PASEBA-1860 file (N, C-alpha, C; in nm, 3 decimals):
! residues 67
1> WHLPRAMV> 10.530/13.859/10.378/10.614/13.891/10.513/10.780/13.864/10.496 ~ 10.823/13.769/10.347/10.980/13.768/10.327/10.972/13.863/10.265 ~ 10.846/13.906/10.186/10.868/13.961/10.056/10.996/14.128/10.071 ~ 10.990/14.204/10.186/11.114/14.303/10.255/11.241/14.257/10.191 ~ 11.275/14.116/10.281/11.370/14.101/10.259/11.419/14.063/10.137 ~ 11.364/13.968/10.106/11.364/13.930/9.924/11.427/14.043/9.853 ~ 11.345/14.165/9.886/11.365/14.248/9.766/11.501/14.351/9.817 ~ 11.547/14.323/9.903/11.685/14.383/9.972/11.792/14.264/9.914
9> EIEHQLPD> 11.774/14.166/9.924/11.897/14.080/9.882/11.896/14.075/9.734 ~ 11.813/14.077/9.698/11.738/14.087/9.535/11.832/14.191/9.441 ~ 11.740/14.332/9.552/11.778/14.419/9.463/11.983/14.480/9.499 ~ 12.022/14.390/9.594/12.139/14.411/9.616/12.244/14.299/9.534 ~ 12.203/14.223/9.480/12.263/14.151/9.387/12.247/14.177/9.213 ~ 12.127/14.227/9.185/12.078/14.311/9.043/12.076/14.389/9.054 ~ 12.148/14.550/9.116/12.090/14.653/9.100/12.055/14.736/8.938 ~ 12.084/14.663/8.853/12.000/14.757/8.756/11.874/14.687/8.688
17> IKLIPYPV> 11.838/14.568/8.777/11.696/14.524/8.741/11.572/14.601/8.802 ~ 11.500/14.656/8.763/11.372/14.704/8.817/11.317/14.627/8.869 ~ 11.249/14.566/9.001/11.191/14.457/9.052/11.062/14.503/9.080 ~ 10.954/14.422/9.046/10.845/14.465/9.086/10.807/14.345/9.156 ~ 10.725/14.441/9.310/10.718/14.286/9.393/10.557/14.272/9.388 ~ 10.498/14.145/9.388/10.409/14.070/9.418/10.349/14.031/9.484 ~ 10.250/14.098/9.657/10.261/14.011/9.763/10.170/13.931/9.777 ~ 10.144/13.781/9.808/10.115/13.748/9.811/10.026/13.737/9.998
25> ISEKLKNE> 9.920/13.772/10.026/9.874/13.724/10.134/9.784/13.612/10.162 ~ 9.798/13.575/10.305/9.767/13.355/10.338/9.596/13.478/10.414 ~ 9.478/13.387/10.356/9.362/13.358/10.354/9.363/13.395/10.509 ~ 9.465/13.333/10.614/9.447/13.303/10.737/9.484/13.500/10.820 ~ 9.584/13.605/10.743/9.600/13.727/10.786/9.503/13.777/10.729 ~ 9.439/13.744/10.595/9.280/13.809/10.529/9.214/13.797/10.698 ~ 9.170/13.700/10.742/9.037/13.685/10.771/9.115/13.699/10.970 ~ 9.148/13.717/11.016/9.207/13.764/11.171/9.348/13.870/11.160
33> PWWSSLET> 9.353/13.930/11.277/9.476/13.992/11.256/9.590/13.945/11.324 ~ 9.701/13.959/11.260/9.814/13.872/11.288/9.840/13.915/11.440 ~ 9.800/14.022/11.517/9.800/14.011/11.674/9.726/13.922/11.732 ~ 9.651/13.887/11.719/9.532/13.796/11.767/9.612/13.611/11.768 ~ 9.719/13.585/11.679/9.788/13.461/11.747/9.910/13.498/11.770 ~ 9.940/13.399/11.907/10.101/13.434/11.907/10.198/13.395/11.815 ~ 10.092/13.240/11.766/10.240/13.196/11.654/10.266/13.288/11.530 ~ 10.145/13.360/11.435/10.160/13.472/11.369/10.278/13.542/11.429
41> ARFLFAEY> 10.200/13.573/11.508/10.328/13.738/11.558/10.436/13.723/11.600 ~ 10.465/13.574/11.622/10.620/13.549/11.634/10.679/13.544/11.474 ~ 10.584/13.424/11.407/10.678/13.467/11.277/10.680/13.562/11.201 ~ 10.555/13.663/11.248/10.621/13.808/11.151/10.733/13.868/11.271 ~ 10.772/13.861/11.376/10.851/13.908/11.414/10.994/13.838/11.384 ~ 10.966/13.720/11.369/11.088/13.652/11.297/11.148/13.678/11.184 ~ 11.038/13.740/11.108/11.113/13.799/10.930/11.141/13.907/11.014 ~ 11.109/13.956/11.082/11.139/14.128/11.042/11.299/14.116/11.134
49> VKYLFAQA> 11.299/14.051/11.207/11.438/14.018/11.256/11.525/14.014/11.134 ~ 11.529/13.921/11.068/11.592/13.882/10.951/11.597/13.936/10.876 ~ 11.454/14.047/10.836/11.500/14.176/10.756/11.613/14.262/10.821 ~ 11.585/14.252/10.904/11.688/14.358/10.962/11.850/14.319/10.997 ~ 11.872/14.185/11.007/12.027/14.139/11.000/12.078/14.157/10.830 ~ 11.952/14.111/10.743/11.999/14.139/10.603/12.026/14.260/10.568 ~ 11.964/14.378/10.618/12.006/14.518/10.615/12.110/14.509/10.651 ~ 12.166/14.491/10.788/12.260/14.514/10.780/12.375/14.466/10.767
57> RLHLDTAD> 12.386/14.299/10.704/12.464/14.248/10.649/12.511/14.349/10.498 ~ 12.397/14.372/10.457/12.457/14.430/10.285/12.509/14.576/10.331 ~ 12.454/14.672/10.454/12.520/14.765/10.466/12.701/14.756/10.497 ~ 12.720/14.665/10.576/12.830/14.609/10.626/12.953/14.554/10.492 ~ 12.922/14.495/10.399/12.876/14.469/10.284/12.971/14.573/10.212 ~ 12.860/14.688/10.168/12.904/14.771/10.118/12.994/14.874/10.202 ~ 12.974/14.897/10.317/13.118/14.968/10.359/13.252/14.903/10.384 ~ 13.266/14.723/10.309/13.385/14.683/10.361/13.397/14.731/10.178
65> LAE> 13.338/14.713/10.106/13.390/14.721/9.936/13.463/14.920/9.947 ~ 13.426/14.972/10.035/13.459/15.139/10.010/13.573/15.169/10.088 ~ 13.632/15.074/10.133/13.767/15.082/10.187/13.861/15.013/10.091
END
C-alpha cells in the first residue's frame, strides 16, 4: 500500500535509475476484502492521501525549479 508513494518519491530523487517494484501483500488482505474492515479501509485511505500529498509536493518542487 505504500509502494506507489515510495516509487514516486524515489523516482524523483533517482530519475536515471530503473526501479522494479516488488509488492508484498499481507495475508490479511489476501483473505478478506479491504472494505470489510474499517481499520484496513482507514489505513489504505491514509496511504492514498499521503500518495496525493507526495504527488502534489513533487509537482510544486518541479514548478519551483522551472521558474
